[in-house]
N, C-alpha and C positions, 0 to 999 in steps of 0.2 A: 561325416556319416549320412547326413541328409543328401548330400550330392552323390554318395555312394548308391544310396537306396533309389535315386532317380536315375541310375545308370549313367551319371556324368562322370564317368571314370577319370578321364584326364583332370578335370576341375577337382575331383576329390583327392587325386594324388598330389596335386599342387598344394592343397591345403595341409595334407599330412606332412609334405616335405618342408613346408614353411615352419610347421610345429617342431619338426626335427631340428631345423636350423636354430630355433629358440632353445631347444633342449634335446641334445642327441640321445639322451637316455630316457626319453619319455616313451614308456612301453606301449601305450594305447596307440600312438602315432605310428610306431614301428608295426604294430599288429595291423593297423589300418592299411598301411603299404602292402602287407601281406594279402589282404582282402581285395585290394585293388588289382593286384597281380592275378589272384585267382580268378577273379571275374573276367579277366582278359585272357584265361587259358594258360597263364604261366603258373602252374601248380607248383613246380619245383621253387621258383622264386617266391611264391606265397608261403610254402612251408618254411623256407630259409628265413623269411623275414618274421614269422611267428616265433620260430625257434630263438631268434636274436631279441624279439620283444620279450620272450620269457626270461632271458638272462637279466634284463633290466627291471622286471616287475618286482615290486616290493609290496604294494597295498593289495588287499583282498579285491578290491574294485578292478584293479589291473588284471590280476589273475583270473578273475571271473570272465573279463572281456576276452582274454587270450584263450580260454578253454572254449567258450563259444566260437571263437574265430577257428579254432582246429575243427570244431564240428562243421562249420560252414564250408571250409576248404576241402575237407574230406568229401563232403556230399557233392559239391561242384566238381570235383576231381572225377568222382564216380560217375556222376551224370554225363560228363563229357566222354568218359571211356566208353559208356554204354551206347552213346550216340554214334561214335565213330568205330566203336568194335575194336579197340585196342586195349592192351593191358597197361596200366599205369603203375609206376614203381610203388608209391605210397597210397595207391587207391586200389590195391589188388583185393584178395580174399579177406583181408584184415580190416578194410576200411571201416566196416560197421563196428566191429569190436573196438577199435581205436576211438571212434565217435562215442560209442557208449562210455569209455573210460573217461573221456573228456566231459561227457555229460554229468556222470557221477561225482567227478571232482568239482564240477560247477556247483552241484547241489550241496556239497559239503560247505561250500562258502555262502551261498544263498539258496535255501531249500525252495523258496518262492520265486525263483528267477523266471519271469515270463519268457524272457529271450532264449534262455537255455532250453525250456519246454518247447518254445515254437520252433527253433532251429532244429532240435532233435526229432520233432515232428516232420519237417522237411526231410531229415535225414532218412527216416523210417518210410516216408513217401517215396524217396528215390530208390529204397530197397523193395518197393512194392508190398510193404507190410501195411495193409490198410487199418487193421486192428490197432497196432501199436501207434501208428501215426494219429488215428482218431483219438486214442487216450491222451497223447501229448497236447493235441489242440484243445481237448476238453479242459485239461488243467489250465491252460492259458485263460480259458473263458471263466474258469472258477475263480482264478486271481483277480480278474477285472482290472488289470493294470495296463501294461504296454502290450502291443501286438493283438488287442482284442478283435478289432475288426478283421485283421488278416487271418487270425485263427478261426473266426467264425466261417469265413469263406471256404477255408481249407477243411473244416469240421464237416461242413455241409457236402463238400465234395466227397469226403470219405464215406458218408452215410449213402450218398448216391451210388458210389461204386459197390459198396456192400449189397445194396438192393439189386444192382445190375448183375452180380454174381458171375463175373467172367470165368470161364472154366479152363482156359488156356493160358499159357505164358504170354503168348502174343496178345491176347485179349486183355490181360492185366496190364501190360505195357501201354496199350492203346488207351485204357481207361483213364490214364493219367494225362492224356494229350488234350490240350486246349481247343485245337482245331484239327479235325482228322483230314487225311488226304485220300486220293483215289486208291492208293496202295493200302492204306489202313482199312478202307471200306471193303476192298476185295478180300482182305485178311479176315475181317469180322464175318463176312458171309460165308467164307470157306470154312473157317476154323470154329467159329462160335454158333453160327446158324446151320452149319453143314449143309449148305445149299445143295450139294450134289447128291446127298443121301435123301434131302427132302424132295427133290425133283424126281429121283428114282421111285420113291414111295407114293408120291401124290399125282404125278402128271401120267395121263392115260398112254398106254403104249400104242403105237401105230405100226403096222404091218404093211410092207409094199410087196404085193403078190404079182405084180406085173412081170412080163417077160423081160429077161436080162440076157444080152448076148454074152455067152461064156467067155469069149476072148476079152471082151471089155471089162467084164467083171472080175477077171484075173489081174487086171492092172490096177494097183492100188494107187489112190490119188495122193500126190505130195502133200505133206503137212504143211500148213500155212506157217511162214516164217514168224518167229516171236518178234514183238517189237523191241527195236535195239536198246531203248532206254529201260528195260526191265531185266536185261540179261544178267547183270551183276548186282541187281538190287536183292536185298536180304528177304523180301517177301515174294521174290520172282514165282515160286511155285503157286502162291495164292493167286497172283495176277494171271498167271498161265491158266489156271483152272477156271477162273471166272470169265476169261475170254472165250474158252472153249464151250462153256455152260451157256453164256450169253444173258447178261443182265443190262437192260436198258440204262444207258448213262455210264456204263463202264465197259464200253467197247473201245477198241483202238480208234485213235482220230484218223481223219482222212490222210494225214501225213504219214500214217504207218506207225506212229509212236503212241505209247500209252499215257504219257506224262504222268507218272506215278505220284509227283510231288505237288500236283495240283490241289488246292483245297476243295472241299466238298461244301456246297451250300445247302441249306435246309430244303429248298424246292427240289433240288437235284436228288437228294436222299429221299424225299417223298416219292419222286418218280420211280426211283429203284424199287422202293417197297411195294408201290402200286404194280410195278412189273412182276415182282415175284408172286404177289397175292393173285395175279391174273392167271399166271402160268400154273400155280400150285391148285388153285380152285377150278380152273377150266372156265371160269366164268368171264367171257370176253366183253360182256356188257358193262363191266367195271370201268373200262377204258373211256366210256362215254356217259356214264350214269349221271354225272352232275353238270354236263354241258348245257348252258341255258340257265342255270340256277343263280340264284342272288348270293353273292359272296358274303359270309358273315364276318369277314375280317376287313377292317378299315385300310389295310395297307395291301390288298389282294383283289385286283381286278378279276372279274369272271371270264374275261376273254384272253387272259394270259394262258400260254401253252401248258403250264404246270398247274393250273387251277383245279383240274379234275383230280389230279393225284393228291393234291393237298386236301381235298374234301374227302377222298377215299380214306386216307390215313387218319384224319382228324374225326371223322364220323364214327370211325371204329376205335377211336381213343388210342391209337398206336402213336400217334404224334399229338401234340397239343399247341396252343399259342406260346409264343416265345414270352410274351409279357401278359400275364393274366389280368393285370390291372386295366390295360388299354385294350386288350383283345387282338393285339397285333401278332401276325404269324411270323414276320421277319423272314421272308422267303430267301433273301439274299444273305442271311446270317450264316455264320460258321456253325458246324456241328462238333460239339465236344465229344470226346472219347466215351466218357461216362453215359452221356445222352444216347449215343449210337448203340451202347450196349443195352440200355434199358428199352430202346425201341426193339431190338432184336429179341429181347425177352418177351415183350408183348406179342410179337409176331408168333413166338412159339406157343404162348398161351391161347392166341387166336386160332391157330391150326392144331392145337392140342398135340404139339410134336415134341 
């Protein structure tokens, strides 16, 4: 199990198989094989191994282990289906109910099972149910037994997501992402910030009153071709919208592609926020406001191209240091989905939007 938790799946499988050689009817080893298969995306094999383990289970300890195993495999299977956008046989609309059944059966054996509450919390997290997930992780912290540190991290994440208050399905999904991509950032700006409406309401209108040749005016310019790598992407509409609107740092690359799966760094996200603030406020002086200033961050030089953007967002408390104990901003660090949503919420508060 230690090897499994370290994602050393081949090594874990070897140990479970050696245990089965010693005792083919050892239920926990059979269930362990099921978990190994599930973590390697063989969900059919995972469920089959758990079913086999259940047939051998005699003690309450073994039955508890298998009930928790079913919760874990259902959760893994559902997460995979959501990721690739396919329907899985035993992880369809009933996957959450089946997991709840296993959870309730586990509690009948051990009402204070930290493992049961922790993995059911991950199950609710996969279902995007922040409230129920938070309650599960809180129970683990209450017991103060196994999975305490893991549950503490997850509970804090649930609290952060609740504060961020994502208002769309896409936003809720991205809230659970550890590192957002360019596609995720485009979706958050389009769907959560509603940047198109924001720009229409806040940016001053300009009118071109110069003479236009009627013949040339009648010819409509061809629409720019979409980057080829977003055409079949599930967030295509958001990326297309952000390209048309224009946000610094979310343009197509010189090769004509958008690179939707590239990760967003904190400095890059700060530059995007700065660009939005400048366009909405009309205050172009923001772009150079802090040039020549002394950096308050030990890991951020004042001559870096993103220094001004970082200062703009931090002085307005839209973003803050990554580590409050050292004061480091971590400009090259990743942006978590929940943090990205909290930043967008602060922008709305800043703009009273």
